[in-house]
C-alpha positions as CSV (number, residue, x, y, z in Angstrom):
1,M,-17.0,61.2,4.9
2,I,-19.7,58.6,4.3
3,S,-17.8,57.4,1.3
4,R,-14.7,56.8,3.4
5,L,-16.7,55.0,6.1
6,L,-18.3,52.7,3.5
7,R,-14.9,51.9,2.0
8,R,-13.5,51.1,5.5
9,A,-16.4,48.9,6.2
10,A,-16.0,47.1,2.9
11,S,-12.3,46.7,3.6
12,R,-13.0,45.2,7.1
13,K,-15.5,42.7,5.5
14,M,-12.9,41.7,2.9
15,R,-10.3,41.1,5.6
16,S,-12.7,39.1,7.6
17,A,-13.7,37.0,4.6
18,C,-10.1,36.4,3.8
19,A,-9.4,35.4,7.4
20,L,-12.3,32.9,7.3
21,R,-11.2,31.5,4.0
22,S,-7.7,31.1,5.3
23,A,-9.0,29.4,8.5
24,A,-11.1,27.1,6.4
25,A,-8.2,26.2,4.1
26,S,-6.0,25.5,7.1
27,A,-8.7,23.2,8.6
28,V,-9.1,21.3,5.3
29,E,-5.3,21.0,5.0
30,S,-5.1,19.7,8.6
31,L,-7.8,17.2,7.9
32,E,-6.2,16.1,4.7
33,T,-2.9,15.7,6.5
34,R,-4.5,13.5,9.2
35,V,-6.1,11.4,6.6
36,M,-2.9,11.2,4.5
37,F,-0.9,10.1,7.4
38,S,-3.3,7.5,8.8
39,V,-2.2,3.9,9.0
40,L,-5.0,1.6,9.9
41,P,-4.9,-1.7,11.7
42,L,-5.6,-4.7,9.5
43,P,-9.2,-6.0,10.2
44,A,-9.6,-9.5,11.5
45,A,-10.5,-12.3,9.1
46,N,-14.1,-13.6,8.8
47,S,-15.2,-17.1,9.6
48,Q,-14.0,-18.3,6.2
49,G,-10.5,-17.0,6.9
50,N,-11.0,-14.1,4.4
51,V,-10.1,-10.4,4.9
52,I,-11.9,-8.0,2.7
53,L,-10.7,-4.4,2.6
54,P,-13.0,-1.6,1.5
55,H,-12.2,0.3,-1.7
56,D,-11.6,3.5,0.2
57,G,-8.9,4.9,-2.1
58,E,-5.4,3.9,-1.4
59,L,-5.4,3.4,2.4
60,V,-2.5,1.9,4.3
61,Y,-3.1,-1.1,6.6
62,L,-0.8,-2.5,9.2
63,A,-0.4,-6.2,10.0
64,D,1.5,-6.4,13.3
65,A,1.5,-8.7,16.3
66,A,-1.8,-7.2,17.5
67,H,-3.4,-7.4,14.0
68,P,-1.7,-10.2,12.1
69,L,-2.5,-11.5,8.7
70,N,-3.1,-15.2,9.4
71,L,-4.4,-16.7,6.2
72,P,-5.3,-20.4,6.8
73,V,-3.0,-23.0,5.2
74,A,-4.1,-26.1,3.4
75,A,-3.5,-29.4,5.1
76,G,0.1,-30.5,4.7
77,G,1.1,-27.0,3.6
78,S,3.7,-24.7,4.9
79,A,3.4,-21.6,7.0
80,V,5.8,-19.8,4.6
81,A,4.9,-21.3,1.2
82,G,1.2,-22.3,1.6
83,P,-0.9,-23.2,-0.2
84,W,-3.4,-20.8,1.3
85,T,-7.1,-21.4,1.7
86,G,-8.0,-17.9,2.8
87,R,-8.0,-14.7,0.9
88,L,-7.0,-11.1,1.5
89,D,-8.6,-8.7,-1.1
90,L,-6.1,-5.8,-1.0
91,A,-8.4,-3.8,-3.3
92,D,-6.6,-0.5,-4.1
93,N,-4.8,-0.3,-0.8
94,S,-1.3,-1.0,0.7
95,L,-0.3,-3.4,3.4
96,L,2.6,-3.1,5.8
97,L,3.6,-6.4,7.4
98,L,5.9,-6.6,10.4
99,P,7.9,-9.7,11.4
100,N,5.9,-11.5,14.0
101,G,7.8,-14.5,15.3
102,I,9.4,-15.2,11.9
103,S,12.5,-13.8,10.1
104,T,12.2,-11.0,7.6
105,N,13.3,-13.3,4.9
106,D,10.5,-15.8,5.7
107,L,8.0,-12.9,5.9
108,L,9.0,-11.7,2.5
109,Q,8.8,-15.3,1.1
110,R,5.4,-15.8,2.6
111,T,4.0,-12.6,1.3
112,E,5.4,-13.2,-2.2
113,S,3.9,-16.7,-2.1
114,Q,0.5,-15.3,-1.1
115,V,0.6,-12.7,-3.9
116,I,1.7,-15.3,-6.4
117,Q,-1.3,-17.5,-5.5
118,G,-3.6,-14.5,-5.6
119,F,-2.2,-13.6,-9.0
120,N,-3.7,-16.9,-10.3
121,G,-2.1,-16.8,-13.7
122,G,-2.9,-13.1,-14.2
123,D,-6.6,-12.8,-13.3
124,W,-6.0,-11.8,-9.6
125,T,-8.9,-14.0,-8.3
126,G,-6.9,-16.6,-6.5
127,L,-6.6,-17.3,-2.8
128,G,-3.8,-15.7,-0.9
129,I,-3.4,-11.9,-1.5
130,S,-5.4,-10.7,-4.5
131,S,-7.1,-7.6,-5.8
132,S,-10.6,-7.2,-7.0
133,P,-9.8,-3.9,-8.9
134,A,-6.9,-5.6,-10.6
135,S,-9.2,-8.5,-11.6
136,T,-11.6,-6.2,-13.3
137,D,-9.0,-3.8,-14.9
138,P,-10.0,-3.7,-18.6
139,L,-6.4,-2.7,-19.6
140,G,-4.8,-5.4,-17.4
141,N,-2.3,-2.9,-16.0
142,S,-3.1,-3.2,-12.3
143,A,-1.2,-5.6,-10.0
144,I,0.2,-6.1,-6.5
145,G,3.8,-5.6,-5.8
146,V,5.9,-6.8,-2.9
147,V,9.2,-5.3,-1.8
148,S,11.4,-5.0,1.3
149,P,11.5,-1.3,2.1
150,D,15.1,-1.8,3.3
151,E,16.0,-2.8,-0.3
152,V,14.6,0.4,-1.8
153,G,15.6,2.8,0.9
154,L,12.0,3.4,2.0
155,S,12.0,4.6,5.6
156,E,8.3,5.6,6.0
157,V,4.9,5.2,4.4
158,D,2.3,7.9,4.8
159,G,4.2,9.3,7.8
160,Y,4.5,5.9,9.5
161,S,8.2,5.2,10.3
162,L,9.0,1.7,9.2
163,P,10.8,-0.6,11.6
164,A,13.6,-2.8,10.3
165,G,12.4,-5.9,8.6
166,A,9.0,-4.6,7.4
167,I,7.5,-5.8,4.1
168,L,5.3,-3.7,1.9
169,A,2.6,-5.1,-0.4
170,A,0.9,-2.5,-2.5
171,S,-1.7,-2.1,-5.2
172,T,0.1,-0.5,-8.2
173,Y,0.8,-1.0,-11.9
174,Y,3.0,-3.5,-13.6
175,G,6.5,-2.0,-13.9
176,D,6.4,0.0,-10.7
177,A,9.3,-2.0,-9.3
178,D,10.1,0.1,-6.2
179,L,6.4,0.8,-5.4
180,D,6.8,4.6,-5.5
181,S,3.6,4.9,-7.6
182,H,5.6,5.8,-10.8
183,V,6.9,3.7,-13.7
184,N,10.1,5.4,-14.8
185,A,13.7,4.9,-15.7
186,N,14.6,3.8,-12.2
187,D,12.2,0.9,-12.5
188,F,13.6,0.0,-15.9
189,S,17.1,-0.1,-14.4
190,L,16.0,-2.5,-11.7
191,F,14.3,-4.6,-14.4
192,L,17.5,-4.7,-16.4
193,A,19.6,-5.6,-13.3
194,G,17.3,-8.6,-12.7
195,L,17.3,-9.6,-16.4
196,N,21.1,-9.5,-16.5
197,G,21.4,-11.4,-13.2
198,E,23.5,-8.8,-11.6
199,E,25.0,-9.6,-8.2
200,G,22.6,-9.1,-5.4
201,T,19.4,-9.4,-7.5
202,R,16.8,-12.0,-6.9
203,P,13.7,-13.2,-8.9
204,T,11.3,-10.9,-7.2
205,W,8.9,-8.0,-8.1
206,L,11.7,-5.5,-7.4
207,Y,13.8,-7.0,-10.2
208,G,11.0,-7.5,-12.7
209,D,9.9,-11.0,-11.9
């Protein structure tokens, strides 16, 4: 009798412990989901016109009408082509840019221009959009890619539904043409399409430029 009671008590304790572990796991999963699907507003530039993002581990920032990326332009420069006198350090994050008073094509050209200036011949220390982790990568594999999500069939990023005309700039590796965080045969196909000058391709990151 006592033995049966002890076994029952032990069984209840085990079920209770399992329930607590399950609840804890669900809470952790819920928290991870909230973190995974968070898209943060782009911080404002400092007095020097620079935006420095923390190295928080692949966060997604949104540049929209309320939180625009307004890097200052050199005297006599262009609002689309620069040259830029401010700097956004993208670090290891991604940036979603929404059209704000300009066309999608101009937004893409402006973002590409800012990344090219940040590239600075390959050391990623220039003004425009640069990346401090890429500048210190001992293997030299890190980069910033820019694509139009419409071109690669991307409809959302971390749970955020992309409106038409959005542009994505992301910290990644050279060769990740479609910015899906993988370098694979699909990226190589895009590279070959650009190399061969296939119809519809342009000299952009997506096609290996």
